[in-house]
N, C-alpha and C positions, 0 to 999 in steps of 0.2 A: 150672576148679576154683573153687568158691566159697570165698573166704577165711573162715577161722574164727579169731576172736580170743577167747581165754579169759584172764581176769584173776583172779589170786588176790589178794585185797585185804581191807581192814578199814576200818570207818567212821572210826576216829580216826587212822589212819595218814596223815601229811601227804604222804608219798611216793605212797601209793595215790591220795589225792585229786588230786595233781598229774596222774597218768596218767588218772584218770577225767575231769578237766577237759580234758585234751588230746584224749582220745577224743571228748568231747562237742563240742568246738570243731571237730573234723574230721568230725563227724557219722558216726562209725564205730560200727556195732553190735558188741556184745561180750557174752559169756556170763561171769557172775561165779561165783567160788568164794570164799565168805566164810570167812576165817581169823580166829578170835577171838584176837588177839594178847595180850589181857589175861587170857586163860585158859590161855595157853601152847600153843595149837594149832599155832603155827609151829614148835614143837620136835618135832612128830611125825616119825618117821623117813621116811615117804613124802614129807613136804614138804621135809625137809632135802635129799633127793635132788634136788629141783627147785631149791632155793635154799639152798646150804650156809651162808649167813650167817644163816639163820632170820629173815628179814625179808620184809615185803611192800612193794611188789607184785612179782609175777612174771607175765610175759605169755607165753602160748603161742600162737604163730601157725602154724596148720596143722601142729602137732606139734613145732615148734621152740621151745625155751625162750629167752626174752630176759629178762635181769635188770637191776636198778638203774634207778630211775625216769627219770633224765636220758637214759640210754642207750635206754630204751624209747621215750621221746617222740621222740628224734631218729630212731630206727628207723622209727617210724610215719610221720614226714614223708618219709623216704627211700622207703619201700615204697608209701605211698599219697600221691603227690605232689599230688593235688588238694587244694585248700584249704590251701596251705602256711602254716604258722604262723611258721616262721623266715623272716626277710627274705631276699630274693634277693641284695641288695647285700652284697658281702663285708665292707665296713666295718661296716655295721649288724649283720651276723651276728656279727662279732667283739664288738660292743657287747653283744649278747644273751648271748654266752658269758661276758662278765665277770660277769653276774648269775648264770647257771646254775652257774658254777664257784664263785662265792662261796657259793651255797646248799650245794653238795655239800661244800665244804671247811670252812666256818665255821658257817653258820646251822643246818644240819640237826643237827649234834651239839649245838649250843646249845639247839635246840628240844626235842630228846630230854631233855636235862637239865632244862630249864624245865618241861616237861610232867610229868615224874616228880616233881620237887620240889613243884610246885603241886597236882597232882591225882592222877596215876596211882598214886602210892604209897598213897594212901588207898583207891583202888578195889581194888587187888590184895590189900590187907590182908584183904578179905572172904573170900579164899580159905582163910584160916586159916594159922597159923604154919608148919605142915609144907609146905603147898602153896606158900606164899610163898617158902620157902627153895628148894624144887624149881624154882620159876619162875626165881628169880635164878641158880641154879646151872646152868640149862639153856642160858643164853646162850652161844653159841660164843665161843672166844677172840678171833676177829675178827668183829665184827658192824657196828654203827653206826660205831665207830672201833676201833682196835687195842686200846684199853684199856676199851671199853664194858662188858665182863664185870664188871670190878671197880667201875668208876665208877657203874654203875647201882645196885649194892648200897649204895653210900655215899649216893646221892641218895635212895633209898627209905628208908634208915635215918635220915638226918640232915636231909633237906629243905634249907631255906635256910641251915642251919648247916653244910652240907657244905663242905669246902675247895673253893675256886674258884667257889662259887655267885655271889658278887658279880660276878666277871668274866663269867660267863655272861649275867647280866642286862644288864650294861653293853655286851657285844658285841651282844646283840639290839637294844638301843636305838640303837647306832651304825648298824646297818643300816637302821633306820627313818629315821634322819636322812639317810643316803645316799639313800634313796628320796625324801625331801623335797627334797633338793638336785636330783635328777634331774627330779622332777616340776615343779620351778620353771623348767625349761628346755624341757620338751616335754610333750605330752599323756599319754604313757605312759612307761614306764621306759627304753625304748631307742628313743626317737624318738616320732613322732606316730602310729605304727601299733601296735596291740595285737599283742604278740609272745609268744614263749616266755618272755621275761624276766618278763612280767607273770604268766603261768601259774606259773612257777617260784616267784615270791615270794608268790603268793596264799595257799597253804596255811599259810604261816608267820605271816602277819598275821591270817588267819582263826583260827588256833589261839589267838592272844592275845585276839582278839575273843570266842571261845567261852569263854575263861577269865576273862571279866569284867575285862580289862585295857585297856579302851578309853582310859582317861586317859593312856596312853602317847602318844596322838596327838590326842585331843579337847581341848576347852576352849582352842582356839587354839594348842596346842603344836606340832602338825604338820598344818596345814590341808590341805596337798597330799596327804598320806597319807590323811587322812579323806575327802577328795573322791574319791580313787582307789578306795578300798574301796567307797564307795557305788556307783561306776560298775561295779566288778567284780560286786557283788551284784545289780545290775540286769540283767546279762547272762542270757539265758534258759538258758544252760548251767550257771549257778552252782548253783542248787538241786539239780538231778539229780546233780551231781558231788560236792557237799559235804553238803547237808542230808538228802537222801533216804536216805543210807547210815548216818546217825548214829542208833543206838538211843536211845530216850528217856532211859533210865537213864544212858547215857554222856554225853549232852548235859547232863543235870542235874548229873552229877558234875563235869564240866569247869567249868560255870558256878558251882556252889556252892563247890567246893573252891578254884577260882581266886579267887573273891571273898574267901574267907578269907585267901588268900595275898597279896592285893593290897597290904596294908599293908607287908609285908616288901619287896615289889618297889618300892613308892613310896618307902620309906625309902632304899633303895639308890640310887635315881635322883634323890632330892631333890624329888619331886613332892608338892605339898600340895593337899588338896581345895579 
């Protein structure tokens, strides 16, 4: 039987980008189903049946549904053992898990907040007041986090004036500094081999990059992170996983809205031009 991989995904989803990056690094062909999460297509009843959290990505392998990006990536390594991305050494594999666990528990929720505060809140406003309210109310009670249903409304309404906004920005910055520390000791995040740790972190740094927030690591602030990102972008798998799926209007929104939000982020972090 020929394996069939189907991926439900969206251009701006960091989790979907992570899985696309993993698939590309493993050289696995897949069929895509594009779900426009900024128009609310993830709330369609037929998609909720596949993914009750109403998030992307969702992978279907020969008819079997696999959810949650980290779980999907580890599943792909287990089912397709050729070109293993996780290291074989148990200690190094544990080191990789420190990063993937941190992404799932801390950085992903922070990225959702940062993206909505900086850009997505402006994009979905184009839907009109009624559709915006419908969009916000359609988020399941448990989605990105157990309280995401209500927090997303606050981030869309208040932007960087939302309660906890400062902590979100500071948490993101702390992870960049953790990356800098790790990269001062080895070529990649979990040793001298490119691993799942690098794939897991890439979408979150690329999101900042797309939102015009490069001064968080440029100008000598975090040179290790700056060099790491250059090496990531030079991989032949990068553009197909990240750039090719980003609609032009969404790329422009992230860049322009993010640039307008940079002054608020810079003030929180005490970064001066």
